[in-house]
C-alpha positions as CSV (number, residue, x, y, z in Angstrom):
1,M,57.1,129.4,155.7
2,N,56.0,128.8,159.2
3,P,52.3,129.1,160.1
4,N,52.7,132.4,162.0
5,A,54.5,134.0,159.1
6,V,51.8,132.9,156.7
7,A,49.1,134.3,159.1
8,A,51.1,137.5,159.4
9,V,51.0,138.0,155.6
10,A,47.3,137.2,155.4
11,T,46.5,139.5,158.3
12,K,47.9,142.5,156.5
13,A,46.6,141.4,153.1
14,N,43.1,141.1,154.5
15,L,43.2,144.6,155.9
16,H,44.6,146.1,152.8
17,A,42.0,144.3,150.7
18,F,39.3,145.9,152.9
19,L,40.7,149.4,152.5
20,R,40.6,148.9,148.8
21,Y,37.1,147.5,149.0
22,L,36.0,150.8,150.5
23,G,36.4,152.1,146.9
24,R,33.2,150.3,146.0
25,S,31.1,152.7,148.0
26,P,29.6,155.7,146.3
27,R,30.8,157.8,149.3
28,T,34.5,156.9,148.5
29,A,36.7,158.8,146.1
30,F,39.0,156.0,144.9
31,W,42.0,156.4,142.6
32,E,44.6,153.9,141.5
33,S,47.7,154.2,139.3
34,P,50.5,151.7,140.2
35,P,52.4,151.8,142.5
36,L,49.7,153.6,144.5
37,A,46.0,153.2,145.4
38,R,44.2,156.1,147.2
39,W,40.9,156.5,148.9
40,H,39.0,159.4,150.5
41,T,35.8,159.1,152.5
42,P,33.8,161.6,154.6
43,M,34.6,159.8,157.9
44,G,37.5,162.0,159.0
45,H,39.5,159.0,160.4
46,P,43.0,158.2,159.1
47,W,42.2,154.6,158.1
48,F,39.3,156.0,155.9
49,D,41.6,158.4,154.2
50,G,44.7,156.7,152.9
51,V,47.2,155.5,150.4
52,L,48.4,151.9,149.7
53,S,51.8,151.4,148.1
54,T,51.3,148.4,145.8
55,G,54.9,148.0,144.6
56,P,58.5,149.0,145.4
57,A,59.3,152.7,145.7
58,P,60.3,154.2,142.3
59,S,62.7,157.0,141.8
60,A,59.7,159.3,141.6
61,A,58.5,158.3,145.1
62,P,59.0,161.8,146.6
63,E,56.8,163.4,143.9
64,L,54.2,160.7,144.3
65,I,54.1,161.2,148.1
66,Q,53.8,165.0,147.6
67,G,51.0,164.5,145.2
68,S,49.0,162.6,147.8
69,V,49.8,165.1,150.5
70,D,48.5,167.9,148.2
71,Y,45.4,165.9,147.3
72,F,44.4,165.3,151.0
73,R,45.2,168.9,151.9
74,Q,42.8,170.0,149.2
75,Q,40.1,167.8,150.6
76,R,40.7,169.4,154.0
77,V,41.8,166.1,155.6
78,S,43.6,166.6,158.9
79,V,45.4,163.3,159.0
80,F,45.7,160.4,156.6
81,S,47.4,157.0,156.6
82,W,49.9,155.3,154.2
83,W,50.1,151.5,154.0
84,L,52.6,149.1,152.4
85,D,51.5,145.8,150.9
86,A,53.7,142.7,150.6
87,N,55.0,143.9,147.2
88,A,56.1,147.2,148.6
89,P,59.3,146.7,150.7
90,A,59.5,149.1,153.6
91,D,63.2,149.8,153.0
92,G,62.3,151.6,149.8
93,W,59.3,153.7,151.0
94,D,60.3,154.3,154.7
95,A,63.0,156.9,154.1
96,H,60.8,158.8,151.6
97,L,57.8,158.8,153.9
98,R,59.8,159.8,157.0
99,A,61.5,162.6,155.0
100,A,58.0,163.9,154.1
101,G,57.2,164.1,157.8
102,F,55.2,160.8,158.3
103,G,55.1,159.0,161.6
104,L,54.7,155.3,162.1
105,D,51.9,153.6,164.1
106,T,51.5,149.9,164.9
107,S,48.8,147.6,166.2
108,P,48.9,143.9,167.1
109,G,48.0,141.6,164.2
110,M,46.4,138.4,165.7
111,A,45.3,135.0,164.3
112,I,43.4,132.0,165.5
113,D,42.9,128.5,164.1
114,L,39.1,128.3,163.4
115,D,38.9,124.7,164.3
116,A,39.8,125.7,167.9
117,V,37.0,128.2,168.2
118,D,34.0,127.2,170.4
119,V,31.4,128.5,167.9
120,A,28.6,126.8,170.0
121,A,29.5,128.7,173.2
122,P,26.4,130.1,174.9
123,L,25.6,133.8,174.5
124,P,25.7,136.1,177.5
125,A,22.4,136.3,179.3
126,G,19.8,138.3,177.4
127,L,21.9,138.8,174.3
128,E,20.3,138.3,170.9
129,T,22.5,138.3,167.8
130,R,21.7,138.5,164.1
131,A,23.4,139.0,160.8
132,V,22.6,142.4,159.3
133,E,20.2,141.9,156.4
134,T,17.9,144.9,156.5
135,E,18.3,148.7,156.5
136,A,17.0,148.8,160.0
137,D,19.6,146.4,161.3
138,L,22.3,148.2,159.4
139,R,21.3,151.5,161.1
140,R,21.6,149.6,164.5
141,F,25.0,148.3,163.5
142,I,26.2,151.8,162.6
143,R,24.8,153.3,165.8
144,V,26.7,150.8,168.0
145,N,29.9,151.6,166.1
146,V,29.5,155.3,166.5
147,E,28.7,155.1,170.2
148,G,31.1,152.3,170.9
149,F,34.1,154.0,169.3
150,G,33.2,157.4,170.6
151,M,32.6,159.0,167.2
152,P,30.6,162.3,167.1
153,A,26.9,161.7,166.5
154,T,27.2,163.7,163.3
155,A,29.3,160.9,161.9
156,E,26.4,158.5,161.9
157,T,24.9,159.5,158.5
158,D,28.2,159.5,156.7
159,F,29.2,156.1,158.2
160,Y,25.8,154.6,157.3
161,E,26.1,155.8,153.7
162,L,29.7,154.7,153.4
163,I,29.2,151.1,154.8
164,G,25.7,150.8,153.2
165,G,27.2,151.6,149.9
166,L,29.3,148.5,150.0
167,G,26.2,146.3,150.1
168,L,25.3,143.5,152.5
169,G,26.6,140.5,150.5
170,L,29.9,138.7,150.8
171,P,32.8,139.3,151.0
172,I,31.4,141.4,153.8
173,R,28.9,140.6,156.5
174,H,27.8,142.6,159.6
175,Y,26.3,141.5,162.9
176,V,24.4,143.3,165.6
177,G,23.8,142.3,169.2
178,L,20.7,143.4,171.2
179,L,19.8,143.5,174.8
180,E,16.1,143.8,175.4
181,G,15.8,145.0,171.8
182,E,18.4,147.7,172.2
183,P,21.5,147.5,169.9
184,V,24.6,147.3,172.2
185,A,27.2,145.3,170.2
186,A,28.5,144.8,166.7
187,S,31.1,143.1,164.6
188,S,31.8,142.3,160.9
189,L,33.3,139.6,158.7
190,F,35.5,140.4,155.7
191,L,36.7,137.6,153.5
192,A,40.0,138.1,151.7
193,A,43.5,136.6,151.4
194,G,42.0,133.2,152.3
195,V,41.2,134.2,155.9
196,A,38.2,135.4,157.9
197,G,38.9,139.0,158.9
198,V,37.1,140.3,162.0
199,Q,36.4,144.0,162.0
200,F,34.2,146.7,163.7
201,V,34.0,144.8,167.0
202,A,32.2,147.4,169.2
203,T,30.3,147.4,172.4
204,H,28.3,150.3,173.8
205,P,30.1,151.7,176.9
206,K,27.1,150.9,179.2
207,A,27.2,147.2,178.2
208,R,30.9,146.5,178.6
209,G,32.3,143.9,180.9
210,R,29.6,141.3,180.1
211,G,31.3,139.2,177.5
212,L,29.5,140.8,174.6
213,G,32.7,141.6,172.6
214,T,33.8,137.9,172.9
215,A,30.4,136.7,171.7
216,M,30.3,139.1,168.8
217,T,33.8,138.1,167.7
218,R,32.7,134.5,167.5
219,L,30.1,135.2,164.9
220,P,32.4,136.2,162.0
221,L,34.7,133.4,163.1
222,R,31.8,130.9,163.0
223,D,30.7,132.0,159.6
224,G,34.3,132.2,158.3
225,L,34.7,128.5,159.2
226,A,31.4,127.6,157.6
227,L,32.6,129.4,154.4
228,G,35.8,127.3,154.2
229,C,38.3,129.5,156.0
230,R,40.8,127.8,158.3
231,T,42.2,130.9,160.0
232,G,40.6,134.0,161.5
233,I,42.5,137.3,161.8
234,L,42.1,140.8,163.3
235,Q,43.9,143.9,164.2
236,S,43.6,144.5,168.0
237,S,43.1,147.6,169.9
238,E,44.8,148.0,173.3
239,M,41.3,147.5,175.0
240,G,40.6,144.3,173.2
241,Y,44.0,142.6,173.2
242,R,43.5,140.5,176.4
243,V,40.0,139.5,175.4
244,Y,41.3,138.1,172.1
245,E,44.2,136.4,173.7
246,R,41.8,134.6,176.1
247,M,39.8,133.5,173.1
248,G,42.9,131.8,171.7
249,F,44.2,134.4,169.3
250,R,48.0,134.6,169.0
251,R,50.0,137.7,168.1
252,V,51.6,137.0,164.7
253,C,52.8,140.5,163.5
254,E,52.7,144.2,164.0
255,V,50.3,145.9,161.5
256,E,52.2,149.0,160.5
257,N,50.9,152.2,158.9
258,Y,52.5,155.6,158.4
259,F,50.5,158.7,159.0
260,L,50.8,162.4,158.3
261,K,49.0,165.2,160.3
262,L,48.2,167.9,157.8
263,S,46.6,170.2,160.4
264,A,50.1,170.9,161.8
265,Q,51.4,171.9,158.4
266,A,50.4,175.3,157.2
């Protein structure tokens, strides 16, 4: 298998492992019965309410899909996601999911050889970075994500309790960046599938355009290298794609997830 194909599998596997890892938080309702795993959190975002197919679609796939639809409707979820891992061929699940009304979304999966990362590059002027090790720093990390991703302020408590419930030890590590003591940037490392996954890269709108996102992305890559990983991966937003490309990330796959909007279904 060529390096890009290996990185593509690892990119998806790392993300799927993180979605399952959410089940460790007391704020997550997690259920698993092969070939499905399901999670529900208070965040109201489709990635935080979802299903992962862990095997090929069985003959009972329509009933299993309907069961999850009914569950999320009962939880008053407006939209949830459905993911397929490497053991769940799309040609089995795709027709059933589409028949149930699911759409398909994609985002670029990107990878970088960690040996090529300039982990000693100087930080932007005035930026102080630290790994999150205290409750105060975790609250700063959460605040940056809420403001950076445009979440409603009311989401801050739920997000803090969800992420805080996962603990601050590996395989997850968070980082916060401060300018003059004010939190303005964040990122996270998640170790799974043999790679260093970069997540939650966020910059406060008022601090964008100063290289903070690049600096915060280097932190999990640096630590991933120190912890024995040879490859870093992430799922890119449209906003971040060119930034990651300039850092040396290459596009290795499309990360696919199905989604269903329940609010449109009475």
